[in-house]
C-alpha positions in Angstrom: 80.5 -51.3 -131.1 80.0 -50.1 -127.4 84.0 -49.8 -127.4 84.1 -47.9 -130.7 81.2 -45.2 -129.2 83.3 -45.0 -125.9 86.4 -44.5 -127.9 84.7 -41.7 -130.2 83.4 -40.1 -126.6 86.5 -40.2 -125.1 88.6 -38.4 -128.5 85.9 -35.8 -128.2 85.7 -35.2 -124.9 89.4 -34.7 -125.1 89.8 -33.4 -128.3 87.5 -30.7 -128.2 88.5 -29.0 -125.2 92.3 -29.6 -126.3 91.2 -27.5 -129.8 89.5 -24.9 -127.6 92.8 -23.9 -125.5 95.1 -24.1 -128.3 93.0 -21.7 -130.6 91.7 -19.6 -127.9 93.7 -16.4 -129.0 92.3 -16.9 -132.6 89.0 -16.7 -130.9 89.5 -14.0 -128.6 92.2 -11.7 -130.7 91.2 -11.1 -134.0 94.0 -8.8 -135.2 93.4 -5.7 -137.5 97.2 -4.9 -138.3 97.7 -1.9 -140.7 100.6 -1.3 -142.6 102.8 1.9 -142.9 100.8 3.0 -146.4 97.3 2.5 -144.8 98.1 4.5 -141.9 99.8 7.3 -143.9 96.6 7.2 -145.8 94.4 7.6 -142.4 96.6 10.4 -141.2 95.7 12.3 -144.5 92.3 11.7 -144.2 92.1 13.0 -140.9 94.7 15.7 -140.3 93.5 16.8 -136.7 94.9 13.4 -135.7 98.4 12.5 -134.8 100.0 9.0 -135.2 102.2 8.4 -131.8 104.5 5.7 -131.6 106.3 4.4 -128.6 107.9 1.0 -127.1 106.8 -1.5 -125.4 109.1 -3.0 -122.2 110.5 -5.9 -124.7 111.0 -3.0 -127.2 108.0 -3.6 -129.8 106.6 -1.0 -131.5 103.2 0.7 -129.7 100.7 2.7 -131.8 98.2 5.0 -131.5 95.9 8.0 -132.3 96.1 10.9 -130.8 93.2 13.5 -131.1 94.0 17.0 -129.0 91.7 18.7 -126.8 91.0 21.5 -125.7 93.4 22.8 -122.5 92.1 21.5 -119.3 89.7 19.4 -120.8 89.5 15.3 -120.2 91.7 13.1 -122.1 89.5 9.8 -123.0 92.0 6.4 -123.5 89.9 4.4 -125.7 90.3 0.9 -126.1 88.5 -1.3 -128.6 86.9 -4.6 -129.4 88.3 -7.9 -130.5 88.3 -7.3 -133.9 88.6 -3.2 -133.9 90.8 -1.1 -135.7 90.5 2.1 -133.7 91.0 4.6 -136.5 87.3 4.3 -137.4 86.5 6.1 -134.4 88.7 9.1 -135.3 85.3 11.1 -136.6 83.7 10.3 -133.4 86.4 11.6 -131.4 86.3 14.8 -133.5 82.7 15.5 -133.2 80.9 13.5 -130.5 82.5 15.5 -127.7 84.0 18.8 -128.9 87.1 19.9 -126.8 87.7 16.6 -125.2 91.1 15.0 -126.2 91.3 10.9 -127.6 94.3 8.7 -127.6 92.8 5.5 -129.1 95.1 2.5 -128.7 96.1 0.2 -130.9 97.2 -3.3 -129.0 100.1 -5.5 -130.1 99.1 -7.0 -133.4 96.7 -4.3 -134.3 96.5 -1.0 -136.1 100.4 -0.3 -136.5 101.5 -1.7 -133.3 103.8 -4.9 -133.4 103.4 -8.3 -131.4 101.1 -10.5 -130.2 98.1 -9.4 -128.0 97.6 -10.7 -124.4 96.1 -10.0 -121.5 99.3 -9.4 -119.6 100.4 -7.2 -122.8 97.2 -5.4 -123.1 97.2 -4.3 -119.2 101.1 -3.6 -119.3 100.5 -1.5 -122.5 97.1 0.5 -120.7 99.9 1.3 -118.2 102.7 2.9 -120.4 99.7 4.4 -122.7 98.5 6.2 -119.7 102.0 7.1 -118.1 103.1 8.3 -121.5 99.6 10.6 -121.6 100.9 12.0 -118.3 104.3 12.6 -119.2 104.7 13.0 -122.7 100.8 15.0 -123.7 100.3 16.8 -120.5 97.2 14.7 -119.3 95.9 16.0 -115.8 92.6 14.6 -116.3 92.3 11.1 -118.0 88.9 9.0 -118.9 89.3 5.2 -119.4 87.0 4.1 -122.3 86.4 0.4 -122.9 84.2 -1.3 -125.7 83.7 -5.2 -125.2 87.4 -7.0 -124.8 88.6 -3.3 -124.2 86.6 -2.9 -121.1 89.4 -5.4 -119.6 91.6 -3.2 -120.2 89.9 0.2 -118.9 88.6 -1.5 -115.5 92.5 -2.7 -115.1 93.7 0.5 -115.8 91.3 2.1 -113.1 92.3 -0.6 -110.7 95.5 0.9 -110.8 95.7 4.6 -111.8 93.8 7.3 -110.5 91.0 8.7 -113.4 88.7 11.1 -113.8 85.9 8.6 -114.9 85.5 5.2 -116.8 82.6 4.3 -119.5 82.4 0.7 -119.9 80.5 -0.5 -123.2 78.8 -3.9 -124.0 81.4 -4.9 -120.9 81.7 -7.9 -119.1 82.3 -9.4 -115.4 85.1 -11.6 -116.8 85.9 -13.7 -119.9 85.3 -17.0 -118.0 82.0 -16.3 -117.0 81.1 -15.3 -120.6 83.3 -18.6 -122.1 80.8 -20.5 -119.5 77.4 -19.1 -121.0 78.3 -20.3 -124.6 80.4 -23.3 -123.7 78.3 -24.7 -120.8 80.4 -27.9 -120.9 83.7 -27.2 -121.1 86.4 -26.7 -118.4 86.3 -23.0 -119.3 88.2 -21.9 -116.2 91.1 -24.3 -116.4 91.4 -23.8 -120.2 91.2 -19.8 -120.6 94.6 -18.5 -120.3 93.3 -14.6 -120.5 90.4 -14.0 -118.0 90.2 -10.8 -117.5 88.4 -10.5 -114.1 87.1 -7.5 -114.0 84.6 -7.8 -111.6 87.2 -8.9 -109.4 88.9 -5.3 -110.0 85.6 -3.2 -109.6 84.9 -3.1 -106.2 88.4 -1.4 -105.3 87.4 1.3 -108.3 86.4 4.7 -107.0 86.0 6.7 -110.3 82.8 7.3 -111.6 81.4 4.9 -114.4 79.1 4.8 -117.3 78.2 1.4 -118.2 76.5 0.8 -121.1 74.6 -2.7 -122.6 73.1 -3.5 -125.4 69.8 -5.4 -124.4 70.0 -7.7 -127.2 73.7 -8.7 -127.1 74.1 -12.0 -128.3 78.2 -12.2 -127.9 78.0 -10.5 -124.2 74.5 -10.9 -122.7 73.7 -7.9 -120.4 73.8 -9.6 -117.7 77.1 -9.9 -117.4 77.5 -6.0 -117.8 74.9 -5.7 -115.0 76.9 -8.0 -112.7 80.2 -5.7 -113.2 78.6 -2.2 -112.6 76.7 -3.9 -109.7 80.2 -4.7 -108.2 81.5 -1.2 -108.8 83.0 0.9 -105.9 82.5 4.3 -107.1 79.7 6.1 -108.6 77.8 4.4 -111.6 75.4 5.2 -113.8 73.6 2.4 -115.8 71.9 2.5 -119.4 70.3 -0.6 -120.7 69.7 0.5 -124.6 66.8 -1.2 -126.1 66.8 -3.3 -129.4 70.6 -2.5 -129.8 72.7 -5.5 -130.3 76.6 -5.9 -129.6 77.4 -4.4 -132.8 75.0 -1.9 -133.1 75.1 -0.1 -129.4 76.6 3.0 -130.7 74.2 4.0 -133.5 71.0 3.8 -131.1 70.1 7.5 -130.6 70.8 7.4 -126.8 74.3 6.1 -127.0 76.4 9.4 -127.9 74.3 11.7 -126.2 74.5 10.1 -122.8 78.8 9.3 -123.4 79.1 13.2 -124.6 77.5 13.9 -121.3 79.3 11.6 -119.2 82.5 12.9 -121.0 81.7 16.6 -121.0 79.5 17.4 -117.8 79.7 14.7 -115.5 83.3 16.1 -114.2 84.7 19.7 -112.6 
């Protein structure tokens, strides 16, 4: 019996980490693709938005939605959560901060973007969309807006390009630290292929930050957002929304008021 028990424990000890290692892309990236007909319907529903297509370094189609802003106003590059199809943000992009432009980015495998997502692909595409916005859309003032997983993209972009500001919603210090919180018995640092280590980049970023966390966030506890905010190298504003959870944070009455103020009034 002891031999059998030892064998079972050995299988569990090896099998569970191996399963997590092999399945991590399905846990981190929950794809939300849209076919051409679905995107055409969104375009008809929101005629103020234009679909933009570019190509990745390997030729894959990358897709985003552009809501033009007024001349001289900032353009917001929006990076969504791991299960988010970003076109749902189009009404808010239009109404919440009048005059501000938006570029809602679809990760690879999401929206109309081809390919498979990864940290490396998200980083490369964030730079590509930023440079496209500057060269093709004429953007001179860019704000990165990252929600949840998208905070990793926004922080990376801010570490590589000069930005007007950064908005982070339910962000994390690193996915390693979040995974350690949820799986304390697993060697997550060795297993995780997509660490999104934002905390190590934060001290070198000078752009102003608005960091919004939910007090009842069970997916990314607010302590992870606090660590990232405290490590930030530039001016920072911290907002902890009581009674809000990870998926209800933007319905809190203080959420859009603070975001709009940051986007509209915090920059000369």
